[in-house]
C-alpha positions in Angstrom: -53.6 -50.1 -17.5 -56.8 -48.6 -15.7 -56.8 -45.3 -13.9 -57.0 -47.0 -10.6 -53.7 -49.3 -11.3 -51.9 -46.1 -12.5 -52.9 -44.3 -9.3 -51.6 -47.0 -7.3 -48.5 -47.5 -8.9 -47.7 -43.9 -8.5 -48.6 -44.1 -5.0 -46.3 -47.1 -4.2 -43.7 -45.3 -6.3 -43.9 -42.1 -4.0 -44.0 -44.3 -0.9 -40.9 -46.1 -2.0 -38.9 -43.1 -2.6 -40.1 -41.5 0.7 -39.1 -44.3 2.6 -35.6 -44.5 0.9 -34.9 -40.8 2.0 -36.1 -41.7 5.6 -33.7 -44.7 5.6 -30.5 -42.3 4.2 -31.4 -39.9 6.9 -31.1 -42.6 9.6 -28.1 -43.9 8.3 -26.7 -40.5 8.0 -27.6 -39.9 11.7 -26.0 -43.3 12.9 -22.8 -42.3 11.1 -22.7 -38.8 12.7 -23.0 -40.5 16.1 -20.2 -42.9 15.4 -18.1 -40.1 14.2 -18.7 -38.2 17.3 -17.0 -40.8 19.4 -14.1 -41.7 17.0 -12.3 -38.5 16.2 -9.6 -38.3 13.6 -6.3 -37.0 14.5 -5.7 -33.3 13.4 -1.9 -32.0 13.3 -1.0 -29.1 15.2 -0.3 -26.4 12.4 2.5 -23.7 13.0 2.7 -20.9 10.5 5.0 -17.9 10.5 7.3 -16.4 12.9 7.1 -16.5 16.7 8.1 -13.5 18.3 8.6 -13.5 22.0 8.1 -10.2 24.4 11.8 -10.6 25.0 12.8 -10.2 21.4 10.3 -7.6 20.8 11.8 -5.5 24.1 15.5 -6.2 22.6 14.5 -4.1 19.2 15.3 -0.5 19.9 14.4 2.5 17.5 17.5 3.5 15.4 18.7 -0.3 14.9 19.6 -1.0 11.3 17.6 -3.6 9.2 20.3 -6.3 9.7 20.1 -5.8 13.4 16.5 -6.4 13.4 16.7 -9.4 11.3 19.4 -10.9 13.4 17.1 -10.3 16.7 13.5 -11.3 15.1 14.4 -13.0 11.9 13.4 -13.0 8.3 10.0 -11.2 8.2 7.1 -13.6 6.9 5.6 -10.6 4.5 7.7 -7.8 2.7 6.2 -5.8 0.2 7.7 -3.7 -2.7 5.1 -1.3 -2.1 5.9 -0.9 1.6 9.8 -1.2 1.4 9.8 0.3 5.1 7.6 -2.2 6.6 8.2 -5.7 7.7 5.4 -7.9 9.2 6.0 -10.9 11.4 2.7 -13.2 11.4 2.3 -16.1 13.7 -0.6 -18.6 13.6 -0.9 -21.9 15.7 -3.8 -24.2 15.5 -4.4 -27.0 17.5 -7.3 -29.7 17.7 -9.7 -28.6 20.7 -7.9 -25.5 21.5 -8.5 -21.7 20.7 -6.1 -20.7 17.7 -3.2 -18.3 18.3 -2.8 -15.5 16.0 -0.3 -12.7 16.7 1.2 -9.9 14.4 4.2 -7.8 14.9 4.7 -5.1 12.5 8.5 -3.1 12.1 8.5 0.2 10.5 11.8 1.7 9.1 12.8 5.1 8.0 15.4 4.5 5.5 17.6 1.7 7.0 17.1 2.7 10.5 14.1 1.2 12.9 11.5 3.9 13.4 9.0 2.0 15.8 7.1 -1.5 16.3 3.7 -2.3 16.7 2.9 -5.6 18.2 -0.2 -7.5 19.5 0.2 -8.6 23.2 2.9 -11.3 23.0 3.9 -13.9 25.4 7.4 -14.6 27.2 9.3 -17.4 25.6 8.4 -19.4 29.0 4.7 -18.5 28.5 4.7 -19.8 24.9 6.4 -23.1 25.6 4.0 -23.6 28.5 1.1 -23.2 25.9 2.6 -25.8 23.9 1.8 -28.6 26.3 -0.9 -30.6 24.8 -2.0 -32.6 27.9 0.5 -35.3 27.5 2.2 -36.6 30.9 5.6 -35.9 30.7 8.4 -36.8 33.3 10.8 -34.3 35.1 12.6 -31.9 32.5 16.3 -33.1 32.8 19.1 -30.1 33.5 20.3 -29.4 30.4 23.5 -27.5 32.1 26.7 -29.5 33.3 28.0 -28.6 36.9 31.6 -27.6 37.5 32.4 -31.3 39.0 30.9 -32.9 35.9 32.8 -30.6 33.8 36.3 -31.5 35.8 35.4 -35.2 35.2 35.5 -34.9 31.5 38.7 -36.0 29.6 41.3 -33.1 28.8 41.1 -32.6 25.0 44.6 -33.4 23.3 46.6 -30.3 22.1 45.9 -29.4 18.7 49.1 -30.1 16.3 50.0 -26.7 14.6 49.5 -27.6 10.7 52.2 -27.3 8.3 52.2 -23.8 6.8 50.8 -23.7 3.0 52.7 -23.3 0.3 53.0 -19.8 -1.0 50.3 -18.8 -3.8 51.4 -18.2 -7.2 52.6 -14.9 -8.4 50.4 -15.0 -11.4 47.6 -17.2 -12.8 47.1 -18.6 -16.1 44.5 -16.5 -18.4 41.0 -17.8 -18.3 40.5 -17.6 -22.1 43.1 -18.6 -24.5 45.1 -15.6 -26.2 43.7 -14.4 -29.5 39.7 -14.3 -28.6 
C-alpha cells in the first residue's frame, strides 16, 4: 500500500468517525425535543410528620413527653446522644412545584417540655389548600349531618344485657409439672 493510499484511507476513516459523531449528536437533540413534549409522570413524595400551626400552638411548656407525642405524633428523629430532643421533619415534593420542607424541634428537660422551635408552619386549612394539584374538583360535600337528618335515622335496638360470666377459678394448675 502506497503512502498516498494510506493517507487517503486514514482521512476517510477520520471523516467517517466525525460524521457518525455528528449524527449521534443530532439524534440526541431530536430525542431531547421529543422528551420535552412528553414528560413522564412523577409521583408526589411526602415524607415525615406534618405539624400544623394549630398543633404547635397546643404544645405548652411543662407538658409530659406522652402529652407532646399525643399532639404532634411520634417524632421522625430521636437520638440516644440527644435524649431530650425530638425532631419532626416534613418534606413534600411535587412535579412542577417548589418543594416544601419544614422542621419542628422539641426540647425536654427530664420528662417535661422545655421549649419548641419551629419553621413558619401553615394552618391545616392552608396545607390542605396547598395539596390541590390543579385538578378540577366539584363542590366539597357537607360532611356533617343536620339535626333533621339525624332524626330520620332508625332508632337502634336496645342492647340485651349479656349473661354474667361464670366466676373465675380459685386457683390455677401449675405451669410446670411438679418435681422440676
